[in-house]
KOLSEDREN-200322 format. One record per residue (C-alpha): x, y, z. Coordinates in Angstrom, 1 decimal, always signed. Each point is the difference from the previous one (the first is absolute). Layout:
BEGIN
@east: X; north: Y; up: Z
...
//
This chain:
BEGIN
@east: -29.9; north: -21.9; up: +71.4
@east: +1.8; north: +2.0; up: -2.6
@east: +2.4; north: -2.6; up: -1.7
@east: -1.6; north: -0.6; up: -3.2
@east: -3.1; north: +2.2; up: +0.0
@east: +1.2; north: +2.6; up: -2.5
@east: -3.4; north: +1.4; up: -0.6
@east: -1.1; north: +0.1; up: +3.5
@east: +2.9; north: +2.4; up: +0.8
@east: -0.8; north: +2.2; up: -3.0
@east: -3.6; north: +0.2; up: +0.8
@east: +0.8; north: +1.7; up: +3.4
@east: +3.0; north: +2.2; up: -1.7
@east: -1.8; north: +1.0; up: -3.5
@east: -3.6; north: -1.6; up: -0.3
@east: -1.0; north: +2.6; up: -2.4
@east: +2.8; north: -0.3; up: -2.5
@east: -0.3; north: -1.8; up: -3.2
@east: +1.8; north: -3.1; up: +0.1
@east: -1.0; north: -2.3; up: -2.7
@east: -1.4; north: +0.7; up: -3.9
@east: -1.3; north: -3.2; up: -1.6
@east: +0.6; north: +0.9; up: -3.8
@east: -1.0; north: -3.4; up: -1.0
@east: -3.3; north: +0.8; up: +0.8
@east: -2.5; north: +2.1; up: -1.8
@east: -0.5; north: +2.9; up: +1.0
@east: +3.3; north: -0.4; up: +2.2
@east: -0.9; north: -0.9; up: +3.6
@east: +1.7; north: +2.3; up: +2.9
@east: +0.8; north: -0.7; up: +3.5
@east: +1.1; north: +1.9; up: +3.1
@east: +2.2; north: -1.4; up: +2.5
@east: -3.4; north: -0.5; up: +2.3
@east: -1.9; north: -1.5; up: -3.0
@east: +3.0; north: -2.6; up: -0.5
@east: +0.4; north: -0.8; up: +4.0
@east: -4.0; north: -0.5; up: +0.0
@east: +0.5; north: -2.4; up: -2.8
@east: +3.1; north: -1.9; up: +1.4
@east: -2.2; north: -0.3; up: +3.5
@east: -2.8; north: -1.6; up: -1.8
@east: +1.7; north: -2.3; up: -2.2
@east: +2.2; north: -1.3; up: +3.0
@east: -3.6; north: -0.3; up: +2.2
@east: -1.1; north: -2.4; up: -2.8
@east: +3.4; north: -1.9; up: -0.3
@east: +0.1; north: -0.6; up: +3.5
@east: -3.6; north: -0.7; up: +0.9
@east: -1.4; north: -1.7; up: -3.4
@east: +3.3; north: -1.8; up: -1.1
@east: +1.8; north: -0.4; up: +3.2
@east: +3.2; north: +1.8; up: -1.2
@east: +2.1; north: +0.5; up: +3.2
@east: +3.7; north: +1.1; up: +0.3
@east: +2.5; north: -2.0; up: -2.2
@east: -3.0; north: -1.3; up: -2.6
@east: +0.4; north: +0.9; up: -3.3
@east: -2.3; north: +1.8; up: -2.2
@east: +0.6; north: -0.4; up: -3.9
@east: -0.7; north: +2.4; up: -2.5
@east: +0.9; north: -0.1; up: -4.1
@east: -1.7; north: +3.4; up: -1.3
@east: +0.8; north: +2.8; up: -2.1
@east: +1.0; north: +3.4; up: +1.9
@east: -2.7; north: +1.4; up: +1.7
@east: -1.2; north: +1.4; up: +3.5
@east: -1.1; north: -3.5; up: +0.8
@east: +3.6; north: -1.4; up: +0.1
@east: +1.1; north: +2.9; up: +2.8
@east: -3.6; north: -0.7; up: +1.8
@east: +1.5; north: -3.9; up: +0.3
@east: +4.0; north: +1.0; up: +1.0
@east: -1.7; north: +2.4; up: +2.8
@east: -2.4; north: -2.1; up: +0.9
@east: +2.8; north: -2.7; up: +0.7
@east: +2.1; north: +2.5; up: +1.7
@east: -2.8; north: +0.4; up: +2.4
@east: -0.5; north: -3.3; up: +0.8
@east: +3.5; north: -1.0; up: -0.1
@east: -0.6; north: -2.4; up: -3.0
@east: +1.9; north: -0.4; up: -3.2
@east: -1.3; north: +1.2; up: -3.4
@east: +1.5; north: -2.6; up: -2.6
@east: +0.6; north: +2.0; up: -3.4
@east: -0.5; north: -2.3; up: -3.1
@east: +1.5; north: +0.6; up: -3.6
@east: -3.4; north: +0.5; up: -2.1
@east: +2.2; north: -1.2; up: -2.5
@east: +0.6; north: -3.5; up: +1.1
@east: -1.6; north: -2.9; up: -1.8
@east: -2.7; north: -1.4; up: +2.2
@east: +2.1; north: -3.3; up: +1.0
@east: +3.0; north: +2.1; up: +1.3
@east: -2.6; north: +2.2; up: +1.7
@east: -1.3; north: -3.3; up: +1.6
@east: +3.4; north: -1.0; up: +1.1
@east: +0.8; north: +3.5; up: +2.1
@east: -3.3; north: -0.1; up: +1.3
@east: +0.7; north: -3.8; up: +1.2
@east: +3.1; north: +1.2; up: +1.4
@east: -0.8; north: +3.0; up: +2.2
@east: -3.7; north: -1.1; up: +0.8
@east: -2.1; north: +3.3; up: -0.5
@east: -3.6; north: -0.7; up: +1.4
@east: -1.7; north: +2.9; up: -1.5
@east: +0.9; north: +1.2; up: -4.0
@east: -0.9; north: +3.3; up: -1.2
@east: +0.0; north: +0.4; up: -3.6
@east: -0.6; north: +2.2; up: -3.1
@east: -2.9; north: -1.4; up: -3.1
@east: +3.0; north: -0.2; up: -2.2
@east: +1.2; north: -2.9; up: +1.7
@east: -2.9; north: -1.4; up: +1.2
@east: +0.4; north: -3.2; up: -2.4
@east: +3.4; north: -0.7; up: +1.9
@east: -1.6; north: +0.2; up: +3.2
@east: -2.8; north: -2.3; up: -1.0
@east: +2.7; north: -2.5; up: -1.3
@east: +1.7; north: +0.2; up: +3.4
@east: -2.7; north: +0.0; up: +2.1
@east: -1.5; north: -3.2; up: -1.6
@east: +3.8; north: -1.7; up: +0.7
@east: +0.4; north: +0.6; up: +3.6
@east: -1.8; north: +0.4; up: +3.1
@east: +2.3; north: +2.4; up: +1.6
@east: -1.8; north: +3.4; up: -0.8
@east: -3.1; north: +0.4; up: +2.4
@east: -1.4; north: +3.2; up: -1.4
@east: -0.1; north: +1.8; up: -3.2
@east: -0.3; north: +4.0; up: -0.5
@east: -0.5; north: +1.0; up: -3.8
@east: +0.8; north: +3.9; up: -0.6
@east: -2.4; north: +0.4; up: -3.3
@east: -1.7; north: -2.3; up: -2.6
@east: -2.0; north: -3.1; up: +1.2
@east: +3.0; north: -1.6; up: +2.0
@east: +0.4; north: -4.0; up: +0.6
@east: -2.5; north: -2.3; up: +1.6
@east: -0.8; north: +0.9; up: +3.7
@east: +1.8; north: +3.2; up: -0.5
@east: -1.0; north: +3.1; up: +1.8
@east: +0.0; north: +3.8; up: -1.8
@east: +3.1; north: +1.6; up: +2.0
@east: -2.2; north: +3.6; up: -0.1
@east: -2.8; north: -1.4; up: +1.7
@east: +2.1; north: -2.0; up: +2.6
@east: +1.5; north: +3.7; up: +1.2
@east: -3.4; north: +1.5; up: -0.3
@east: -1.6; north: -2.5; up: +2.6
@east: +2.7; north: -0.4; up: +2.6
@east: +0.4; north: +2.1; up: +2.8
@east: +2.5; north: +2.8; up: -0.2
@east: +0.9; north: -0.4; up: +3.5
@east: +4.0; north: +0.5; up: +1.0
@east: +1.9; north: -3.2; up: -0.3
@east: +3.2; north: -0.1; up: +2.1
@east: +2.3; north: -3.2; up: +0.7
@east: +2.3; north: +0.7; up: +3.0
@east: +2.5; north: -2.1; up: -0.7
@east: +1.2; north: +0.6; up: -3.3
@east: +3.8; north: +1.1; up: +0.1
@east: +2.4; north: +1.1; up: -2.5
@east: +1.7; north: -2.9; up: -1.5
@east: -3.5; north: -1.7; up: -0.3
@east: -0.9; north: -0.5; up: -3.7
@east: -2.5; north: +1.9; up: -1.8
@east: +0.3; north: -1.0; up: -3.6
@east: +1.5; north: -2.7; up: -2.1
@east: +1.3; north: +1.4; up: -3.4
@east: +1.4; north: -2.5; up: -2.6
@east: +3.4; north: +0.0; up: -2.0
@east: +0.0; north: +0.1; up: -3.9
@east: +0.2; north: -3.8; up: +0.1
@east: +2.8; north: -0.1; up: -2.7
@east: +1.6; north: -2.7; up: +1.5
@east: -3.1; north: -2.4; up: +0.5
@east: -2.9; north: +0.6; up: +2.4
@east: -0.5; north: +3.6; up: +1.8
@east: +1.3; north: +0.3; up: +3.2
@east: -2.0; north: +1.6; up: +2.6
@east: +2.0; north: +3.0; up: +1.6
@east: -1.3; north: +0.8; up: +3.7
@east: -1.0; north: +3.7; up: +0.4
@east: +0.6; north: +1.0; up: +3.2
@east: -1.7; north: +3.3; up: +1.7
@east: +3.7; north: +0.8; up: +0.9
@east: +0.9; north: -0.4; up: -3.7
@east: -2.6; north: +2.4; up: -1.1
@east: +0.9; north: +2.6; up: +2.5
@east: +3.7; north: +0.3; up: -1.0
@east: -0.3; north: -0.3; up: -3.4
@east: -2.6; north: +3.2; up: +0.3
@east: +2.7; north: +1.6; up: +1.9
@east: +2.7; north: -0.6; up: -2.9
@east: -2.6; north: +1.3; up: -2.1
@east: -0.9; north: +3.2; up: +2.1
@east: +3.5; north: +0.9; up: +0.0
@east: +0.1; north: -0.1; up: -3.6
@east: -2.5; north: +3.1; up: -0.7
@east: -3.6; north: -1.0; up: +0.6
@east: -2.4; north: +1.8; up: +2.0
@east: -3.4; north: +0.6; up: +2.0
@east: -1.7; north: +1.7; up: -2.9
@east: +1.2; north: -1.8; up: -2.8
@east: -2.1; north: -1.7; up: -2.8
@east: +1.3; north: -3.3; up: -1.7
@east: -1.7; north: -2.1; up: -2.8
@east: +0.7; north: -3.6; up: +0.5
@east: +0.5; north: -2.1; up: -3.1
@east: +1.5; north: -3.0; up: +1.7
@east: -2.0; north: -3.2; up: +0.7
@east: -0.3; north: -0.2; up: +3.9
@east: +0.9; north: -3.7; up: +0.0
@east: +3.4; north: +1.1; up: -0.9
@east: +2.3; north: +2.3; up: +2.3
@east: +0.1; north: +2.8; up: -2.4
@east: -3.9; north: +0.4; up: +0.4
@east: -0.6; north: -0.6; up: +3.6
@east: +3.3; north: +1.3; up: +1.7
@east: +1.8; north: +2.4; up: -2.1
@east: -2.2; north: +3.0; up: +0.4
@east: -3.3; north: -0.7; up: +1.0
@east: +0.7; north: -1.3; up: +3.4
@east: +2.2; north: +2.6; up: +0.6
@east: -2.4; north: +2.5; up: -1.2
@east: -3.2; north: -1.9; up: +2.2
@east: +2.4; north: +0.6; up: +3.0
@east: +1.0; north: +3.7; up: -0.5
@east: -3.6; north: +1.0; up: -1.1
@east: +0.7; north: +0.7; up: -3.7
@east: -2.3; north: -0.9; up: -2.6
@east: +0.5; north: -3.3; up: -2.3
@east: -2.0; north: -0.1; up: -3.3
@east: -0.6; north: -3.8; up: -1.2
@east: -0.1; north: -1.2; up: -3.4
@east: -1.7; north: -3.2; up: -1.1
@east: +3.0; north: -0.6; up: -2.0
@east: +2.4; north: +1.7; up: -2.1
@east: -1.4; north: +2.1; up: -2.8
@east: +2.5; north: +2.7; up: -1.2
@east: -2.5; north: +2.4; up: -1.2
@east: -2.7; north: -0.2; up: +3.3
@east: +3.7; north: +0.4; up: +1.9
@east: +0.9; north: +3.0; up: -1.5
@east: -3.6; north: +1.5; up: +0.5
@east: -0.1; north: -0.9; up: +3.5
@east: +3.3; north: +1.5; up: +0.8
@east: -1.7; north: +3.0; up: -1.5
@east: -3.3; north: -0.1; up: +1.6
@east: +1.3; north: -0.7; up: +3.7
@east: +3.1; north: +2.1; up: -0.5
@east: +2.3; north: -2.8; up: +1.0
@east: +3.2; north: +1.1; up: +1.9
@east: +2.0; north: -3.0; up: -0.8
@east: -0.2; north: -3.3; up: -1.9
@east: +1.7; north: -3.3; up: -0.3
@east: +0.5; north: -2.1; up: -3.0
@east: +2.3; north: -2.6; up: -1.8
@east: +2.0; north: +1.0; up: -3.2
@east: -3.0; north: -1.8; up: -2.3
@east: -2.7; north: +2.1; up: +1.8
@east: +2.0; north: +3.0; up: -0.6
@east: +0.4; north: -0.9; up: -3.7
@east: -3.8; north: -0.6; up: -0.6
@east: -0.8; north: +3.2; up: +1.7
@east: +2.2; north: +1.8; up: -2.7
@east: -2.3; north: -1.8; up: -3.0
@east: -3.4; north: +0.6; up: +1.4
@east: -2.3; north: +2.0; up: -1.8
@east: -0.2; north: +2.8; up: +2.6
@east: +3.7; north: +0.2; up: +0.8
@east: +0.6; north: +3.1; up: -2.2
@east: -2.8; north: +2.3; up: +1.9
@east: +0.5; north: -1.7; up: +3.7
@east: +1.0; north: +2.6; up: +2.5
@east: +2.2; north: -1.8; up: +2.4
@east: +1.0; north: +3.5; up: +1.8
@east: -1.3; north: -1.6; up: +3.5
@east: +2.8; north: -2.6; up: +0.1
@east: +2.8; north: +0.8; up: +2.5
@east: +1.9; north: -2.9; up: -1.9
@east: -0.8; north: -3.8; up: -1.3
@east: +1.6; north: -3.0; up: +1.3
@east: +1.0; north: -3.1; up: -2.0
@east: +1.3; north: -3.2; up: +1.1
@east: +0.2; north: -3.8; up: -1.4
@east: +2.5; north: +0.8; up: -2.4
@east: +2.3; north: +2.5; up: -1.3
@east: -1.6; north: +3.0; up: -1.3
@east: +1.3; north: +1.1; up: -3.8
@east: +1.5; north: +3.4; up: +0.1
@east: -2.2; north: +0.9; up: -3.2
@east: -3.1; north: -0.3; up: +2.3
@east: +1.5; north: +2.3; up: +2.7
@east: +0.8; north: +2.6; up: -2.4
@east: -3.5; north: -0.4; up: -1.7
@east: -1.8; north: +0.6; up: +3.0
@east: +2.1; north: +2.7; up: +1.2
@east: +0.1; north: +1.6; up: -3.1
@east: -3.9; north: -0.1; up: -1.2
@east: -1.5; north: -0.4; up: +3.5
@east: +2.3; north: +1.6; up: +2.4
@east: -0.2; north: -3.1; up: +2.1
@east: +3.2; north: -1.0; up: +2.3
@east: +0.7; north: -3.8; up: +0.7
@east: +1.4; north: -1.9; up: +2.8
@east: +0.8; north: -3.8; up: -0.3
@east: +0.0; north: -2.7; up: +2.4
@east: +0.0; north: -3.6; up: +0.8
@east: -1.9; north: -2.1; up: +2.3
@east: -1.1; north: -3.7; up: +0.3
@east: -2.8; north: -2.0; up: +1.4
@east: +2.1; north: -1.4; up: +2.7
@east: +1.7; north: +3.2; up: +1.2
@east: -2.7; north: +2.5; up: -0.5
@east: -0.3; north: +2.5; up: -3.3
@east: +2.4; north: +2.9; up: +1.7
@east: +3.3; north: -1.5; up: -0.2
@east: +2.1; north: +2.4; up: -2.0
@east: -0.6; north: +3.5; up: -1.4
@east: +1.7; north: +2.0; up: -2.9
@east: -0.8; north: +3.8; up: +0.3
@east: -0.9; north: +2.1; up: -3.0
@east: +2.9; north: +1.8; up: +0.1
@east: +1.9; north: -3.2; up: -0.9
@east: -2.7; north: -1.6; up: -2.3
@east: +2.4; north: +0.7; up: -3.4
@east: +3.6; north: +0.3; up: +1.9
@east: -0.6; north: -3.4; up: +1.3
@east: -2.4; north: -1.4; up: -2.6
@east: -0.7; north: -3.7; up: +0.6
@east: +0.7; north: +0.2; up: +3.9
@east: -2.5; north: -1.0; up: +2.6
@east: +1.3; north: +2.6; up: +2.2
@east: +1.9; north: -0.5; up: +3.8
@east: -2.0; north: -1.9; up: +2.3
@east: -3.2; north: +1.6; up: +1.9
@east: +1.1; north: +1.3; up: +3.8
@east: -0.8; north: -3.1; up: +1.5
@east: +1.3; north: -2.6; up: -2.0
@east: +3.5; north: -1.3; up: -0.1
@east: +1.3; north: -1.5; up: -3.5
@east: +2.9; north: -2.4; up: -0.6
@east: +1.3; north: -1.4; up: -3.3
@east: +1.5; north: -3.4; up: +0.7
@east: +1.8; north: -2.8; up: -1.9
@east: -0.8; north: -3.5; up: -0.3
@east: +1.5; north: -0.6; up: +3.3
@east: -1.6; north: +2.8; up: +1.8
@east: +2.5; north: +2.2; up: +0.0
@east: -0.6; north: +3.8; up: -0.2
@east: +1.2; north: +1.5; up: -3.2
@east: +1.4; north: +3.5; up: -1.1
@east: -1.2; north: +2.5; up: -2.4
@east: -0.2; north: -1.2; up: -3.6
@east: -0.1; north: -3.7; up: +0.7
@east: -2.9; north: -2.2; up: -0.8
@east: -1.7; north: -2.0; up: +2.5
@east: -3.5; north: -0.4; up: +1.8
@east: -1.8; north: +2.4; up: +1.6
@east: -0.7; north: -0.6; up: +3.6
@east: -2.1; north: +2.0; up: +2.5
@east: -0.9; north: +0.4; up: +3.5
@east: -2.4; north: +2.4; up: +2.1
@east: -3.2; north: +0.3; up: +1.7
@east: -2.3; north: -0.1; up: -3.2
@east: +0.8; north: -3.5; up: -0.9
@east: -2.6; north: -2.6; up: +0.1
@east: -0.6; north: -2.6; up: +2.5
@east: +1.0; north: -3.0; up: -2.3
@east: -2.0; north: -2.1; up: -2.2
@east: -3.5; north: -1.2; up: +1.2
@east: +0.1; north: -4.1; up: +0.7
@east: +3.5; north: -0.2; up: -1.8
@east: +2.6; north: +0.1; up: +2.7
@east: +2.5; north: -1.3; up: -2.6
@east: -0.4; north: +2.8; up: -2.6
@east: +0.3; north: +2.4; up: +2.9
@east: +3.2; north: -1.8; up: +1.4
@east: +1.3; north: +0.1; up: -3.5
@east: -0.6; north: +4.0; up: -0.6
@east: +1.6; north: +1.2; up: +3.3
@east: +3.4; north: -0.7; up: +0.9
@east: +1.3; north: -0.7; up: +3.6
@east: +0.9; north: +3.8; up: +0.7
@east: -3.4; north: +1.2; up: -1.0
@east: +0.5; north: +1.0; up: -3.6
@east: -2.8; north: -0.4; up: -2.4
@east: +1.3; north: -1.6; up: -3.5
@east: -1.7; north: +1.6; up: -2.7
@east: +1.4; north: -2.3; up: -3.0
@east: +0.9; north: +3.4; up: -1.9
@east: +3.4; north: +0.7; up: -1.5
@east: +1.0; north: +3.5; up: +0.7
@east: +2.9; north: +2.3; up: +0.7
@east: +0.6; north: +3.5; up: +1.4
@east: +2.1; north: +2.9; up: -1.0
@east: +2.6; north: +2.2; up: +2.2
@east: -3.1; north: +2.3; up: +0.9
@east: -1.9; north: -2.9; up: +1.1
@east: -2.7; north: +0.1; up: -2.5
@east: -1.1; north: -3.9; up: -0.9
@east: -0.6; north: -1.3; up: -3.4
@east: -2.2; north: -3.2; up: -0.8
@east: +2.3; north: -2.1; up: -2.5
@east: -2.7; north: -2.9; up: -0.1
@east: -2.1; north: -2.6; up: +1.7
@east: +2.1; north: -3.2; up: +0.5
@east: -2.4; north: -1.7; up: -1.7
@east: -0.4; north: +2.6; up: -3.0
@east: +3.7; north: -0.6; up: -0.6
@east: +1.0; north: -2.5; up: -2.7
@east: +3.3; north: -1.4; up: -1.1
@east: +1.2; north: +0.4; up: -3.4
@east: +3.1; north: -2.2; up: -0.9
@east: +1.0; north: +0.6; up: +3.6
@east: -0.4; north: +3.6; up: +0.6
@east: -2.6; north: +1.3; up: +2.2
@east: -2.3; north: +2.0; up: -2.2
@east: -2.9; north: +2.7; up: +2.1
@east: -2.8; north: +0.9; up: -2.1
@east: -0.5; north: +3.2; up: +1.8
@east: +3.2; north: +1.3; up: -1.3
@east: -1.0; north: -0.9; up: -3.9
@east: -3.5; north: +1.4; up: +1.2
@east: +1.7; north: +3.4; up: +0.9
@east: +1.5; north: +0.3; up: -3.9
@east: -3.2; north: -0.9; up: -1.3
@east: -1.8; north: +2.5; up: +1.4
@east: +2.1; north: +3.1; up: -1.4
@east: -1.0; north: -1.4; up: -3.6
@east: -2.3; north: +2.8; up: -1.3
@east: -2.7; north: -2.7; up: -1.5
@east: +0.0; north: -2.3; up: +3.2
@east: -3.2; north: +0.3; up: +2.3
@east: +0.2; north: -2.9; up: +2.2
@east: +2.8; north: -3.2; up: +0.3
@east: +1.1; north: -2.7; up: +1.9
@east: +2.8; north: -2.5; up: -0.2
@east: +0.1; north: -3.4; up: +0.3
@east: +2.4; north: -2.7; up: +0.4
@east: -1.1; north: -3.0; up: -2.7
@east: +1.6; north: -3.8; up: -0.8
@east: +2.8; north: +0.0; up: -2.4
@east: +1.9; north: -3.2; up: -0.9
@east: +3.3; north: +1.7; up: -0.5
@east: +0.3; north: +2.8; up: +2.9
@east: -2.7; north: -1.6; up: +2.5
@east: -2.0; north: +3.0; up: -0.2
@east: -0.4; north: +2.9; up: -2.1
@east: -1.8; north: +3.4; up: +0.4
@east: -3.5; north: +0.7; up: -1.9
@east: -1.0; north: +3.6; up: +0.5
@east: -4.0; north: +0.2; up: -0.2
@east: -0.8; north: +3.6; up: -1.2
@east: -3.1; north: +2.4; up: -0.4
@east: +0.5; north: +3.0; up: -2.1
@east: -1.6; north: +3.4; up: +0.2
@east: -2.9; north: +0.8; up: -2.0
@east: +1.2; north: +0.9; up: -3.5
@east: +3.7; north: -1.2; up: +0.4
@east: +1.4; north: -2.2; up: -2.2
@east: +3.2; north: -2.2; up: +0.4
@east: +1.4; north: -3.8; up: -0.8
@east: +1.0; north: -2.5; up: +2.5
@east: +3.5; north: +0.5; up: -2.0
@east: +0.3; north: +3.7; up: +0.6
@east: -0.7; north: -0.8; up: +3.8
@east: +2.5; north: -2.3; up: +0.2
@east: +2.5; north: +2.1; up: -1.8
@east: -1.1; north: +3.1; up: +2.4
@east: +1.0; north: -2.4; up: +3.1
@east: +3.3; north: -1.0; up: -1.7
@east: +1.0; north: +3.4; up: +0.3
@east: -0.7; north: +0.2; up: +3.8
@east: +0.4; north: -3.3; up: +1.3
@east: +2.8; north: -2.5; up: +0.2
@east: -0.5; north: -2.6; up: -2.8
@east: -0.7; north: -3.0; up: +2.5
@east: -2.9; north: +2.3; up: +1.6
@east: -1.7; north: +0.6; up: -3.3
@east: -3.2; north: -1.9; up: -0.7
@east: +0.2; north: -2.2; up: -2.9
@east: -3.7; north: +0.4; up: -0.7
@east: -2.6; north: +2.9; up: +0.0
@east: -3.9; north: -0.3; up: +0.1
@east: -2.1; north: +2.6; up: -0.8
@east: -3.3; north: -0.1; up: +1.9
@east: -3.1; north: +1.5; up: +0.1
@east: -0.2; north: -0.1; up: +4.0
@east: +2.0; north: -1.4; up: +2.7
@east: -1.6; north: -2.2; up: +3.0
@east: -0.7; north: +2.3; up: +3.2
@east: -0.6; north: -1.1; up: +3.0
@east: -2.7; north: +1.9; up: +2.3
@east: +2.7; north: +2.0; up: +1.6
@east: +1.0; north: +1.2; up: -3.2
@east: +3.2; north: -2.1; up: -0.6
@east: +1.0; north: -1.7; up: -3.1
@east: -0.4; north: -3.7; up: +0.5
@east: +3.2; north: -1.6; up: -1.2
@east: -1.1; north: -3.6; up: +1.1
@east: -2.9; north: +0.5; up: -2.6
@east: +2.5; north: +0.8; up: -2.8
@east: +2.3; north: -2.7; up: +0.9
@east: -2.9; north: -2.7; up: +0.0
@east: -1.0; north: +1.4; up: -3.5
@east: +3.5; north: +0.0; up: -1.6
@east: +1.3; north: -3.0; up: +1.8
@east: -3.2; north: -2.3; up: -0.8
@east: +0.0; north: +0.7; up: -3.7
//
């Protein structure tokens, strides 16, 4: 059996290569591919022999990034089981709802979330075994590392695992209700890896991962492709800009991925000025358009080139790519579809649109997920009769087939009968020299139905009034697009994946 057993294969090809550095531990824990395979076999033996986990069973995890997350992923791959990756930001009642929907028999957790796990465990009998990574755990839980030390390292193989079998459940952002669990197959990971390899990663690369692994960005953007290729992945427990700059230098990382807010925070870290980033071939940015000012700052101060892209939980992270040479010429673009991805822009009747026309972005290709777990209705709603996945993103492409996200359908608001797209306004605000971060939302208005509100964080030492920012936007935007108010804030709510949580801003300013 080879499908799913990534570290088993790597332990044959390159057992002594450095696979993982867990920089969340002090001192850092380091593991070769042979050692990672040994850990995965030990956990797989325990899950099968003690917890009774078999092919198709779910194993849950609510944990910070660390080697234990990958141990669980690879052990499930060997068994044909399904790692269910829960967002640790959830309220315990939300976590309980998802556990009741996905029914994991084992739950692995970090000490940070022990209180939530205790609450869930006392309110449901679904979970039969608890493994705590650190701390005192919960009633009846077993220490993760002790379990590995006691379990045998004999090879584990499940011969009937196939490419279409599911290895993980990753949850969508939940912006429209309880998150849906996208089913990640072995086939999806293989094709995403091929798309990623085509865009310049190699066997001897080193990457620092800052995305949480319950997110497609943490598990699938670079971690799995690098593990398949035999490179080195440096894990951080959570994003800390100063630590990230140190790790990039210490391990001579050859590339790095983040979102615009993370790159902005790197430039304000206390060790930014002296940081040597000459080992980086490129940085990748996704999640939102990268301001040109940031591209220029990294280029001029650190000699770093930027690639940009676009991905999503349901279709893998490697959907579009924008090459470094186009970073300024095509600023705001997500690039062109990756090699094994087809993309269209369609109208409300599902008819293809031409260059410059705004419609919904739809996708087709072998890196698509296998629908939503236990939710056939949502699966049917997302994929049309011709097999196109409907993203819910409003987009357009130009005459050179470069695509641009105009906005999410649900982020768009209507003011006085006109569609207003916050991303367009945010691009203008980012060009103001005093603006560090910003987000535009629609808020209720008696006259216009909805009007825009800009939430802005200023750069350190900068000073500007809301009225001055409104005047600045009036110089660059049609009048109906200009927000009616600007809120200067100390910080914006940021998700674990580094994205601005607009739903939190809407809640804050619509419930006042």
